C-alpha positions as CSV (number, residue, x, y, z in Angstrom):
1,M,-114.8,-4.6,-31.3
2,L,-114.2,-2.3,-28.4
3,N,-116.7,0.4,-27.7
4,K,-115.5,3.8,-27.0
5,K,-115.9,3.8,-23.2
6,V,-113.9,0.5,-22.9
7,E,-111.2,1.7,-25.4
8,D,-110.8,4.9,-23.4
9,I,-110.4,3.3,-20.0
10,L,-107.9,0.8,-21.4
11,N,-105.9,3.5,-22.9
12,R,-105.9,5.3,-19.6
13,Q,-104.4,2.2,-18.1
14,V,-101.7,2.2,-20.8
15,E,-100.5,5.5,-19.5
16,R,-100.8,4.3,-15.9
17,E,-98.7,1.2,-16.6
18,A,-96.1,3.3,-18.4
19,Y,-96.0,5.7,-15.4
20,S,-95.7,2.7,-13.1
21,S,-92.7,1.5,-15.1
22,N,-91.0,4.9,-14.9
23,L,-91.9,5.3,-11.2
24,Y,-90.0,2.1,-10.3
25,L,-87.2,3.0,-12.8
26,A,-86.7,6.2,-10.9
27,M,-86.9,4.4,-7.5
28,A,-84.3,1.9,-8.8
29,V,-82.0,4.6,-9.8
30,W,-82.3,6.2,-6.4
31,A,-81.6,2.9,-4.7
32,E,-78.6,2.1,-6.9
33,C,-77.1,5.5,-6.2
34,N,-77.5,4.9,-2.5
35,G,-75.7,1.6,-2.4
36,L,-78.8,-0.6,-2.4
37,E,-78.0,-3.0,-5.1
38,G,-80.5,-5.7,-4.2
39,T,-83.3,-3.1,-3.8
40,S,-82.4,-1.5,-7.1
41,K,-82.5,-4.9,-8.9
42,W,-85.9,-5.6,-7.4
43,L,-87.2,-2.2,-8.6
44,Y,-85.6,-2.7,-12.1
45,A,-87.4,-6.0,-12.3
46,Q,-90.7,-4.3,-11.2
47,S,-90.2,-1.6,-13.8
48,D,-89.9,-4.3,-16.5
49,E,-92.9,-6.0,-15.4
50,E,-95.0,-2.9,-15.6
51,R,-93.7,-2.2,-19.1
52,M,-94.8,-5.7,-20.0
53,H,-98.2,-4.9,-18.5
54,M,-98.4,-1.8,-20.7
55,L,-97.5,-3.8,-23.8
56,K,-100.3,-6.3,-23.0
57,F,-102.8,-3.5,-22.8
58,I,-101.6,-2.0,-26.0
59,S,-101.8,-5.5,-27.8
60,Y,-105.2,-6.1,-26.5
61,I,-106.7,-2.8,-27.6
62,N,-105.3,-3.1,-31.0
63,E,-106.3,-6.7,-31.5
64,R,-109.9,-5.8,-30.5
65,G,-110.2,-3.2,-33.2
66,G,-109.3,-0.3,-31.0
67,R,-106.3,2.0,-31.3
68,A,-103.8,2.2,-28.4
69,R,-102.6,5.7,-27.6
70,I,-99.2,6.5,-26.4
71,T,-99.1,9.7,-24.4
72,A,-96.7,11.8,-22.5
73,I,-95.8,10.5,-19.1
74,A,-95.4,12.7,-15.9
75,E,-91.9,12.6,-14.3
76,P,-92.0,10.5,-11.3
77,P,-90.4,11.6,-7.9
78,S,-86.7,10.6,-7.7
79,E,-85.7,11.4,-4.2
80,Y,-86.6,9.3,-1.1
81,K,-85.7,9.5,2.6
82,D,-85.0,5.8,3.0
83,V,-85.9,2.3,1.8
84,R,-89.1,2.2,4.0
85,E,-90.4,5.4,2.3
86,V,-89.7,3.8,-1.1
87,F,-91.8,0.7,-0.2
88,D,-94.5,2.6,1.4
89,K,-94.8,4.6,-1.8
90,V,-94.7,1.4,-3.9
91,L,-97.6,-0.1,-1.8
92,K,-99.6,3.1,-2.2
93,H,-99.0,3.1,-5.9
94,E,-100.0,-0.5,-6.3
95,Q,-103.2,0.2,-4.4
96,F,-103.9,3.0,-6.8
97,V,-103.3,0.6,-9.7
98,S,-105.7,-1.9,-8.1
99,A,-108.4,0.7,-7.9
100,S,-107.8,1.6,-11.6
101,I,-108.1,-2.0,-12.6
102,N,-111.3,-2.3,-10.6
103,E,-112.7,0.7,-12.6
104,I,-111.9,-1.1,-15.7
105,V,-113.9,-4.1,-14.4
106,E,-116.8,-1.9,-13.6
107,V,-116.8,-0.3,-17.1
108,T,-116.6,-3.7,-18.8
109,L,-119.6,-4.9,-16.8
110,N,-121.7,-1.7,-17.4
111,E,-120.9,-2.0,-21.1
112,K,-121.6,-5.7,-21.2
113,D,-118.1,-6.4,-22.7
114,F,-117.6,-9.8,-21.3
115,T,-114.6,-10.5,-23.4
116,T,-112.6,-7.6,-21.9
117,H,-114.1,-8.5,-18.5
118,N,-112.7,-11.9,-18.8
119,W,-109.3,-10.7,-20.1
120,I,-108.9,-8.2,-17.3
121,Q,-109.1,-10.8,-14.6
122,Y,-105.4,-11.5,-15.1
123,F,-104.7,-8.0,-13.8
124,V,-107.2,-8.3,-10.9
125,T,-105.2,-11.4,-9.7
126,E,-101.9,-9.7,-10.4
127,Q,-102.8,-6.7,-8.3
128,I,-103.7,-9.0,-5.3
129,E,-100.3,-10.6,-5.6
130,E,-98.4,-7.3,-6.0
131,E,-100.0,-5.7,-2.9
132,A,-99.4,-8.8,-0.8
133,S,-95.8,-9.0,-2.0
134,V,-95.0,-5.4,-1.2
135,Q,-96.9,-5.6,2.2
136,S,-94.7,-8.6,3.0
137,I,-91.6,-6.5,2.2
138,I,-92.9,-3.6,4.5
139,D,-93.5,-6.1,7.2
140,K,-90.0,-7.4,7.0
141,L,-88.7,-3.7,7.1
142,K,-90.8,-3.0,10.2
143,L,-89.4,-6.1,12.0
144,M,-85.8,-4.9,11.3
145,G,-86.4,-1.3,12.2
146,D,-83.4,0.7,11.2
147,H,-80.9,-2.2,11.6
148,N,-79.8,-4.8,9.1
149,I,-80.6,-2.8,6.0
150,Y,-77.6,-4.5,4.4
151,M,-79.1,-8.0,5.0
152,F,-82.5,-6.9,3.8
153,D,-80.9,-5.4,0.6
154,R,-79.0,-8.7,0.1
155,D,-82.1,-10.9,0.4
156,I,-84.7,-8.8,-1.3
157,M,-84.6,-10.6,-4.7
158,G,-85.6,-13.8,-2.9
159,M,-88.7,-12.0,-1.5
160,R,-89.8,-11.1,-5.1
161,S,-90.6,-14.7,-5.9
162,E,-92.3,-15.3,-2.6
163,G,-95.2,-13.0,-3.7
164,G,-95.6,-14.8,-7.1
165,S,-95.4,-11.5,-8.9
166,E,-93.0,-12.7,-11.6
167,E,-94.4,-13.6,-15.0
């Protein structure tokens, strides 16, 4: 049975995963409308993955005797200067999610909820992979400068599996 502090912080993460999914969905729409088919596919896949993470949190909360809450989600930004700005924002957001997951780890340890502590380790590992994957994309964008965006966009889905972030 989840205690109130653990249930509350897990429900906070449900909202954050839902926002992450919407954020990447909005970025995908921007990319698609700007002729960046590969980038949009990568972002649509990320959006789906974040939605799956949200569902994992919901299932876990409910299975452990808590009650998942579905709340309103803030509207994400939908305009970006260029692809580099998109991925800089993706990295910043993934770092925010990593910090949020680390807060859950802290609460589970403080509350001596070792079952949830064990369960959340999947997401600790997932965040390491997510940040590394996005940093790799940013590194490639830096190498290219403002050139070869077409080649980058064509090849980005291949970069998705390099980081191991697919489920």
